[in-house]
C-alpha positions as CSV (number, residue, x, y, z in Angstrom):
1,M,-296.3,-34.1,-11.3
2,T,-297.3,-34.4,-15.0
3,T,-300.7,-34.0,-16.6
4,A,-300.9,-37.8,-17.1
5,Q,-300.3,-38.5,-13.5
6,W,-303.1,-36.1,-12.5
7,V,-305.4,-37.7,-15.0
8,I,-304.6,-41.2,-13.6
9,I,-305.4,-39.9,-10.1
10,A,-308.7,-38.6,-11.5
11,I,-309.5,-41.9,-13.1
12,V,-308.7,-43.9,-10.0
13,C,-310.8,-41.6,-7.8
14,G,-313.6,-41.8,-10.4
15,S,-313.4,-45.6,-10.4
16,I,-313.5,-45.7,-6.6
17,E,-316.6,-43.4,-6.6
18,I,-318.4,-45.8,-9.0
19,F,-318.0,-48.6,-6.4
20,T,-318.7,-46.6,-3.2
21,M,-321.3,-44.1,-4.4
22,G,-320.6,-41.9,-1.4
23,L,-320.0,-38.7,-3.4
24,W,-316.5,-38.2,-1.8
25,F,-314.2,-39.5,-4.5
26,L,-316.1,-37.7,-7.2
27,W,-314.8,-34.4,-5.9
28,L,-311.3,-35.6,-5.7
29,A,-311.5,-36.7,-9.3
30,L,-312.8,-33.3,-10.4
31,A,-310.2,-31.5,-8.5
32,A,-307.5,-33.7,-10.0
33,L,-308.8,-33.0,-13.5
34,L,-308.7,-29.2,-12.8
35,V,-305.1,-29.6,-11.7
36,A,-304.3,-31.6,-14.8
37,V,-305.7,-28.8,-16.9
38,G,-303.6,-26.3,-15.0
39,V,-300.5,-28.4,-15.4
40,R,-301.2,-28.9,-19.1
41,L,-301.6,-25.1,-19.7
42,D,-298.4,-24.5,-17.7
43,W,-300.2,-22.5,-15.0
44,L,-299.1,-24.9,-12.2
45,S,-295.5,-26.0,-12.5
46,S,-294.5,-26.6,-8.9
47,L,-295.7,-29.6,-7.0
48,Q,-296.6,-27.4,-4.0
49,W,-299.0,-25.3,-6.0
50,Q,-300.5,-28.4,-7.6
51,L,-301.2,-29.9,-4.2
52,L,-302.5,-26.7,-2.8
53,I,-304.9,-26.1,-5.7
54,F,-305.9,-29.8,-5.5
55,A,-306.7,-29.5,-1.8
56,F,-308.5,-26.1,-2.3
57,F,-310.8,-27.3,-5.0
58,T,-311.5,-30.6,-3.2
59,L,-312.6,-28.7,-0.1
60,I,-314.7,-26.2,-2.2
61,F,-316.4,-29.1,-4.0
62,I,-317.1,-31.0,-0.8
63,I,-318.3,-28.0,1.2
64,F,-320.5,-26.4,-1.5
65,T,-321.5,-28.9,-4.0
66,R,-321.7,-32.2,-2.2
67,P,-324.8,-31.2,-0.2
68,L,-326.6,-30.2,-3.4
69,A,-325.6,-33.4,-5.1
70,I,-326.8,-35.5,-2.2
71,K,-330.2,-33.7,-2.4
72,F,-330.4,-34.2,-6.1
73,F,-329.5,-37.9,-6.0
74,K,-331.5,-38.8,-2.9
75,T,-334.3,-41.3,-3.5
76,K,-337.5,-41.3,-1.5
77,D,-337.9,-44.3,0.8
78,T,-340.9,-46.4,-0.2
79,I,-342.6,-48.5,2.3
80,S,-343.1,-52.0,0.9
81,N,-344.5,-55.4,1.8
82,V,-346.8,-55.8,4.7
83,K,-345.7,-52.6,6.4
84,A,-347.5,-50.7,3.5
85,L,-350.8,-52.1,4.9
86,V,-350.6,-49.9,8.1
87,G,-353.2,-47.2,7.7
88,Q,-355.1,-49.0,5.0
89,H,-358.8,-49.6,5.3
90,G,-360.6,-52.9,4.8
91,I,-363.7,-54.9,5.7
92,S,-364.1,-57.4,8.5
93,T,-365.2,-60.7,6.9
94,T,-365.9,-62.4,10.3
95,D,-366.9,-61.2,13.7
96,I,-363.8,-60.4,15.8
97,Q,-364.1,-60.7,19.5
98,P,-361.8,-58.7,21.8
99,L,-358.3,-60.2,21.7
100,Q,-359.4,-63.1,19.5
101,Y,-358.6,-63.7,15.9
102,G,-360.9,-63.1,13.0
103,Q,-360.5,-62.3,9.3
104,V,-360.5,-59.0,7.4
105,K,-360.2,-58.2,3.7
106,V,-357.6,-55.5,2.9
107,N,-356.7,-54.6,-0.7
108,G,-358.5,-57.7,-2.0
109,E,-356.6,-60.1,0.3
110,I,-357.9,-62.0,3.3
111,W,-355.8,-61.5,6.5
112,T,-356.0,-62.9,10.0
113,A,-356.6,-60.0,12.4
114,I,-357.0,-59.2,16.0
115,A,-358.7,-56.2,17.7
116,E,-359.0,-54.8,21.2
117,S,-362.7,-54.3,20.8
118,E,-365.5,-56.2,19.2
119,I,-365.9,-55.8,15.4
120,K,-368.9,-57.2,13.6
121,S,-368.7,-58.9,10.2
122,G,-369.0,-56.3,7.4
123,T,-367.6,-53.4,9.5
124,R,-365.1,-51.1,8.0
125,I,-361.7,-51.5,9.7
126,V,-358.3,-49.7,9.6
127,V,-355.0,-51.5,10.0
128,N,-353.0,-50.1,13.0
129,D,-350.1,-52.4,13.1
130,I,-348.7,-55.8,12.0
131,D,-347.5,-58.6,14.2
132,G,-345.9,-61.3,12.1
133,V,-348.6,-62.2,9.6
134,K,-351.5,-60.9,11.7
135,L,-353.0,-57.5,11.4
136,I,-353.9,-55.5,14.4
137,V,-357.0,-53.6,13.5
138,N,-359.6,-51.2,14.9
139,Q,-363.0,-50.2,13.7
140,A,-362.7,-47.3,11.2
141,E,-364.2,-44.0,12.0
142,Q,-367.4,-43.3,10.0
143,E,-366.8,-40.7,7.3
């Protein structure tokens, strides 16, 4: 194969990587570029050697550098929306009787809440879970 053919393979693999973002085709593209350089410098004239070097570098890149790249590019999952309220503290704005609804204020917003035990108005609460748009709360431990 010619240098141009290996460069085309690298471009195609790089283009596929842009759309898949799986960090698989990136290594194929890099290996193809290395083979293209080898062909251009007349180090790799036979197709068998070109394919062998391509396969070798692809495996080396996948085995040794893919795990490092995944760690580098991995983003931390951020809890958002109402699930972010779990563990937050607030204040009961009404009395809450066991297994009956009342209201609490968490992060400046009023929410409907339910508790397993009685909670008096003005008591500090902690959000344990969320059921639809209702908070499941308990009385917070005194600090």
